[in-house]
C-alpha positions in Angstrom: 0.0 0.0 0.0 1.2 3.5 -0.8 1.7 6.2 1.8 -0.9 9.0 1.7 0.6 12.2 0.3 -0.1 15.7 1.5 -2.7 17.5 -0.6 -1.1 19.4 -3.5 -3.0 22.3 -5.1 -1.9 23.8 -8.5 -4.2 26.1 -10.5 -7.2 25.3 -8.3 -6.8 21.5 -8.6 -6.3 19.5 -5.5 -4.4 16.2 -5.7 -4.5 13.5 -3.1 -3.3 9.9 -3.1 -5.2 7.7 -0.8 -3.5 5.1 1.3 -4.7 2.3 -1.1 -3.0 4.1 -4.0 -6.0 5.8 -5.6 -5.1 9.2 -7.1 -7.8 11.8 -6.6 -8.0 15.1 -8.6 -10.6 17.7 -7.6 -11.3 21.0 -9.3 -14.2 23.2 -8.1 -16.1 25.2 -10.8 -19.2 26.9 -9.5 -20.5 28.4 -12.8 -23.3 25.8 -13.0 -24.8 23.2 -10.5 -23.2 20.3 -12.4 -20.4 17.8 -11.6 -18.5 15.4 -13.8 -17.0 12.3 -12.1 -14.4 10.2 -14.0 -12.5 7.0 -13.1 -9.6 6.4 -15.5 -7.7 3.1 -15.3 -4.1 3.0 -16.5 -4.6 0.2 -19.0 -5.5 0.2 -22.7 -5.0 -1.7 -25.9 -1.2 -1.0 -25.7 -1.0 -3.5 -22.8 -2.7 -6.4 -24.6 -0.8 -9.6 -25.4 -1.3 -11.5 -28.6 -4.3 -13.7 -28.1 -6.1 -11.1 -26.0 -6.2 -8.1 -28.3 -9.4 -6.2 -27.7 -9.7 -7.4 -24.1 -9.7 -3.8 -22.6 -12.6 -2.7 -24.8 -14.5 -5.9 -24.1 -14.1 -5.5 -20.3 -15.3 -1.9 -20.6 -18.6 -3.3 -22.1 -18.9 -5.9 -19.3 -18.9 -3.2 -16.6 -22.3 -2.1 -17.9 -23.8 -5.5 -17.3 -24.5 -4.7 -13.6 -23.5 -5.8 -10.1 -25.6 -7.2 -7.2 -26.1 -3.7 -5.9 -26.9 -2.1 -9.3 -28.4 -4.8 -11.6 -28.1 -4.5 -15.4 -30.2 -1.6 -16.7 -30.8 0.0 -13.3 -28.2 2.8 -13.7 -29.3 3.6 -17.2 -32.7 4.5 -15.9 -31.6 6.0 -12.6 -28.9 8.4 -14.1 -31.3 9.4 -16.9 -34.1 10.0 -14.3 -31.7 12.3 -12.3 -30.9 14.4 -15.4 -27.4 13.0 -16.0 -25.5 11.0 -18.6 -22.8 8.3 -18.3 -20.5 6.5 -20.7 -17.1 5.0 -21.1 -14.2 4.8 -23.5 -11.3 2.6 -24.3 -8.2 3.9 -26.1 -4.6 2.8 -26.7 -3.4 4.1 -23.3 -6.4 3.9 -20.9 -9.9 2.8 -20.1 -12.2 5.4 -18.5 -15.8 5.7 -17.1 -17.7 8.8 -16.3 -21.0 10.3 -15.1 -22.0 14.0 -15.5 -24.9 14.9 -13.3 -26.7 17.7 -11.4 -24.4 18.5 -8.4 -26.9 17.3 -5.8 -27.3 13.9 -7.5 -23.6 13.0 -8.1 -23.4 10.6 -5.1 -25.1 8.0 -7.3 -22.1 8.2 -9.6 -19.6 7.8 -6.8 -21.4 4.8 -5.4 -21.8 3.2 -8.8 -18.1 3.5 -9.7 -16.8 2.3 -6.4 -19.1 -0.7 -6.6 -18.2 -1.8 -10.1 -14.5 -1.3 -9.4 -14.7 -4.6 -7.5 -18.1 -6.2 -8.0 -18.7 -6.5 -11.8 -20.2 -10.0 -12.5 -18.9 -11.2 -15.8 -21.7 -13.7 -16.1 -20.7 -16.4 -18.7 -24.0 -15.9 -20.6 -23.5 -12.1 -20.7 -19.9 -12.6 -21.9 -21.1 -14.7 -24.8 -23.9 -12.3 -25.6 -21.4 -9.4 -25.6 -19.0 -11.4 -27.9 -21.6 -11.2 -30.6 -22.0 -7.4 -30.0 -18.3 -6.7 -30.2 -17.8 -8.9 -33.3 -20.6 -7.0 -34.9 -18.9 -3.7 -33.9 -15.8 -4.8 -35.6 -17.7 -6.0 -38.7 -19.4 -2.6 -38.8 -16.0 -0.9 -38.9 -14.9 -3.3 -41.6 -17.4 -1.7 -43.9 -15.1 1.3 -44.1 -12.1 1.2 -46.4 -10.2 3.5 -44.1 -10.5 1.0 -41.3 -8.8 -1.7 -43.3 -6.1 0.8 -44.4 -5.7 2.1 -40.9 -5.3 -1.4 -39.4 -2.7 -2.4 -41.9 -0.8 0.9 -41.6 -0.8 0.6 -37.8 0.5 -2.9 -37.9 3.2 -2.0 -40.3 4.3 1.1 -38.4 4.4 -0.8 -35.0 5.8 -4.3 -35.3 6.5 -4.9 -31.6 4.7 -2.3 -29.5 1.1 -2.8 -28.5 0.1 0.2 -30.6 0.3 -2.2 -33.6 -3.3 -3.5 -33.2 -6.6 -1.8 -33.3 -8.4 -1.0 -30.0 -11.3 -3.2 -31.0 -8.9 -6.2 -31.3 -8.2 -8.8 -33.9 -11.2 -10.9 -35.1 -9.5 -14.2 -34.2 -9.0 -13.0 -30.6 -12.6 -11.8 -30.3 -13.8 -15.2 -31.4 -11.6 -17.2 -28.9 -11.1 -15.1 -25.7 -12.7 -16.7 -22.7 -14.6 -15.3 -19.7 -11.5 -16.1 -17.6 -9.4 -13.9 -19.9 -11.8 -11.0 -19.4 -12.2 -11.5 -15.7 -8.4 -11.9 -15.2 -7.9 -8.5 -17.0 -10.5 -6.9 -14.7 -9.0 -8.2 -11.5 -5.5 -7.3 -12.5 -6.0 -3.7 -13.7 -9.2 -2.5 -11.9 -7.6 -1.6 -8.6 -7.2 1.7 -6.7 -3.5 1.7 -7.2 -4.0 1.6 -11.0 -6.8 4.2 -11.1 -7.3 8.0 -11.2 -10.5 9.7 -10.0 -11.1 13.1 -11.4 -14.0 15.4 -10.3 -14.8 18.8 -11.7 -17.8 21.0 -10.9 -19.9 22.5 -8.3 -18.8 21.0 -5.0 -16.8 21.6 -1.9 -13.4 19.9 -2.2 -13.1 18.9 1.5 -16.6 17.3 1.4 -16.0 15.6 -1.9 -12.6 14.2 -0.8 -14.2 12.8 2.3 -16.9 11.1 0.3 -14.5 9.6 -2.2 -12.3 8.4 0.6 -15.4 6.9 2.4 -16.4 4.9 -0.7 -13.1 4.1 -2.4 -10.7 4.2 0.5 -11.6 0.7 1.9 -11.1 -1.0 -1.4 -7.9 -3.1 -1.2 -5.1 -1.6 -3.2 -4.1 -4.8 -4.8 -0.6 -5.3 -6.2 0.4 -2.5 -8.6 0.0 -4.3 -11.9 3.0 -5.0 -14.1 1.8 -3.6 -17.4 2.7 -5.6 -20.5 4.6 -3.2 -22.8 7.1 -4.1 -25.5 9.2 -1.1 -26.6 9.2 -0.5 -30.4 12.7 -0.8 -31.9 14.0 2.0 -34.1 12.6 2.1 -37.6 15.3 1.5 -40.2 13.7 2.9 -43.3 10.4 3.7 -45.1 7.8 1.1 -44.9 4.9 0.6 -47.3 1.6 -1.3 -47.3 -1.1 -1.7 -50.0 -4.7 -2.7 -49.4 -6.9 -3.8 -52.3 -10.6 -4.1 -51.5 -13.9 -2.9 -52.9 -14.3 0.8 -52.1 -15.7 4.1 -53.3 -12.4 5.9 -53.7 -8.6 5.6 -53.3 -7.1 6.7 -50.0 -3.6 7.6 -49.0 -2.3 7.5 -45.4 1.1 8.4 -44.2 2.4 8.0 -40.6 5.6 9.4 -39.3 7.2 8.2 -36.0 7.0 11.0 -33.3 7.7 11.1 -29.6 5.3 10.9 -26.7 3.5 13.7 -25.0 6.1 14.3 -22.3 8.9 14.9 -24.9 9.9 18.6 -25.3 9.3 18.3 -29.1 5.7 17.2 -28.8 4.2 20.7 -28.6 6.4 21.8 -31.6 4.8 19.0 -33.6 1.3 20.1 -32.5 2.0 23.6 -33.7 3.5 22.3 -37.0 0.3 20.3 -37.5 -1.9 23.3 -36.9 0.0 25.0 -39.8 0.1 22.1 -42.2 -3.4 20.6 -41.6 -5.3 23.3 -39.7 -5.8 23.8 -36.0 -8.0 21.4 -34.1 -9.3 21.2 -30.6 -8.6 18.5 -28.0 -11.3 15.8 -28.3 -12.1 16.7 -31.9 -13.5 19.7 -33.7 -11.7 22.5 -35.5 -12.1 25.7 -37.4 -11.9 24.1 -40.8 -8.7 23.6 -42.7 -9.5 25.5 -45.9 -6.6 27.9 -45.4 -4.1 25.3 -44.4 -1.1 24.4 -46.5 -2.3 20.8 -47.2 -5.8 21.9 -48.2 -4.4 24.4 -50.7 -1.9 22.0 -52.1 -4.2 18.9 -52.4 -7.9 19.9 -52.3 -7.8 23.3 -54.1 -5.7 21.7 -56.9 -8.4 19.0 -57.2 -6.0 16.2 -56.5 -8.0 15.2 -53.3 -11.5 15.4 -52.1 -10.3 15.9 -48.5 -7.2 15.9 -46.4 -6.6 15.7 -42.6 -3.7 15.3 -40.2 -3.1 14.9 -36.6 -0.7 14.3 -33.7 -1.9 12.8 -30.5 -0.5 13.2 -26.9 0.3 9.6 -26.3 1.9 7.7 -23.4 4.6 6.1 -25.6 6.1 7.3 -29.0 3.3 7.3 -31.6 2.7 8.7 -35.1 2.0 11.9 -36.8 -0.6 10.9 -39.5 -1.8 12.3 -42.8 -4.9 11.0 -44.5 -6.1 11.9 -48.0 -9.2 10.9 -50.0 -8.4 11.1 -53.7 -10.6 12.7 -56.3 -11.9 10.4 -59.1 -9.4 10.2 -61.9 -6.4 11.0 -59.8 -3.6 8.5 -59.1 -2.1 7.6 -55.7 1.4 8.2 -57.2 0.6 11.9 -58.1 -1.2 12.6 -54.9 1.6 11.1 -52.8 4.1 13.2 -54.7 2.1 16.3 -54.1 1.8 15.6 -50.3 5.5 15.0 -50.0 6.3 18.1 -52.0 4.3 20.2 -49.5 6.0 18.5 -46.5 9.3 19.2 -48.1 8.5 22.9 -48.1 8.1 22.7 -44.4 11.3 20.8 -44.0 13.2 23.4 -46.0 12.0 26.2 -43.7 9.3 27.9 -45.8 6.8 28.3 -42.9 6.5 31.9 -42.0 6.0 33.8 -38.7 2.6 35.0 -39.9 1.5 31.3 -40.3 2.8 30.5 -36.9 1.0 33.4 -35.2 -2.3 32.5 -36.9 -2.0 28.8 -36.1 -1.1 29.5 -32.5 -4.1 31.9 -32.1 -6.5 29.4 -33.6 -5.1 26.5 -31.5 -5.5 28.6 -28.3 -9.1 29.4 -29.1 -10.0 25.8 -29.9 -8.3 24.5 -26.8 -10.3 26.8 -24.7 -13.5 26.0 -26.5 -13.0 22.2 -26.5 -12.1 22.0 -22.8 -14.6 24.4 -21.2 -17.2 21.9 -20.0 -16.8 20.1 -16.7 -16.9 16.7 -18.5 -14.0 17.5 -20.8 -12.0 19.2 -18.0 -12.4 16.2 -15.7 -11.3 13.8 -18.5 -8.2 15.8 -19.5 -7.0 16.2 -15.9 -7.1 12.5 -15.5 -5.7 11.8 -18.9 -2.6 13.9 -18.5 -2.1 12.7 -14.9 -1.7 9.4 -16.6 0.2 10.0 -19.8 2.3 13.0 -18.7 2.7 12.1 -15.0 0.9 15.3 -13.9 -2.4 17.0 -14.6 -0.4 20.2 -14.8 0.6 19.3 -18.4 -3.0 20.1 -19.3 -3.3 23.3 -17.2 0.0 24.6 -18.7 -1.0 23.8 -22.3 -1.4 27.5 -23.4 1.9 28.5 -21.8 3.6 25.7 -23.7 1.9 26.7 -26.9 3.0 30.3 -26.6 6.6 29.2 -26.0 6.9 27.5 -29.4 9.1 29.6 -31.8 9.4 29.6 -35.6 12.7 27.9 -35.3 11.1 25.2 -33.2 8.6 24.5 -35.9 11.3 24.4 -38.6 13.3 22.0 -36.4 10.3 19.7 -35.8 9.7 19.5 -39.6 13.3 18.7 -40.3 13.7 16.2 -37.4 10.5 14.2 -37.8 9.2 14.4 -41.4 12.0 12.2 -42.5 11.4 9.5 -45.2 13.2 6.9 -43.2 10.6 7.3 -40.3 7.4 7.1 -42.3 5.0 4.3 -43.2 3.0 4.8 -46.4 -0.4 3.2 -47.0 -2.4 2.9 -50.2 -6.0 1.8 -50.4 -6.7 0.8 -54.0 -10.4 0.1 -54.8 -10.5 -3.4 -56.2 -12.3 -2.2 -59.4 -9.2 -0.1 -60.1 -6.7 -3.0 -59.5 -5.0 -4.1 -62.7 -6.9 -7.0 -64.2 -10.1 -6.6 -62.1 -13.5 -6.4 -63.8 -15.4 -3.2 -63.6 -18.5 -5.0 -62.2 -16.7 -6.8 -59.3 -18.1 -4.4 -56.7 
């Protein structure tokens, strides 16, 4: 068991580690009588072994199947009746659950999350029923050509690290995983010492901390799990993958290896992406990218129907990705050449101070807009406590953004947009494959 730490307060956020290892983050916001309560577990698809890919996401589903105290379906009705909403999400780096509710009704969320941290049932019949649901979910994703391209590209970019497989998991594992596999994952990783509670909204911190301690403090800490992680070896040159399937258009995806969120270059890459692909807010959303370099180079020239890019603040080194939907009649060769020509301009230092100033202004506005709700703030505090080692990474985001200089942007382009560190993926509609019949689709 860990030793309780003295409360630490930075930028109105109080941090406490309970004796059982549970990290608690509290931020009072009294603008509206609403509270968002999150529990984030430090486990995601990056921690899954071959044979159990998709287990984190499947376990997430099982936690909605009820406990003895809160049978299946009870919380759906109760939370809705109280005017709240709840959900969960699984990603590469974490699994998280939340409730956002009127402030005077939030105790239901606390009791529910404390209960299912230890009392989820994993009934064998429910496991088999959910197997069908999750397989159907994957099959639904398979209707999209970009899913197939993304899966192949990811597997090619990461040959060893757990980022190589999709969060949903491989079909063969979804068909063969057992109830014991799921329950073993739950018992291993769903412990206070592996969890972060984050609460934002209209409450008194002392009272909320007392209630969290009352409900969660008696849960045994369990052994701090040893997370399964295989470091990715250095990439030794450009990699390529080609997917040939029925589809409405050709697609190009390119992924460059980049560092994790805690690396000093990550923010430089975020600003570079705001210039190349257009500023976007955390959690999605943007101002539109019609003035971005890539839009002008690929869409306005009628080479592509759309282009997008993004760099994500990850726990381990990840990728900076570019995705292009081709216009009919254009070839993957010419679109790829145009994309790389535009990236070469960034590498050669053509980005201007005016572009940096504009992108930084847009990024600041979008960050503020996309993180203003109590739900989003509670999530990001927990997320960066996990991936960056401190929630202050999130709170200091704008300061980090302002500190990026034009030379930083030029250096990021030179250092990370290197051909040897990219993986290139082509999706070729089968009707366009040489030798295929036009009526194959």
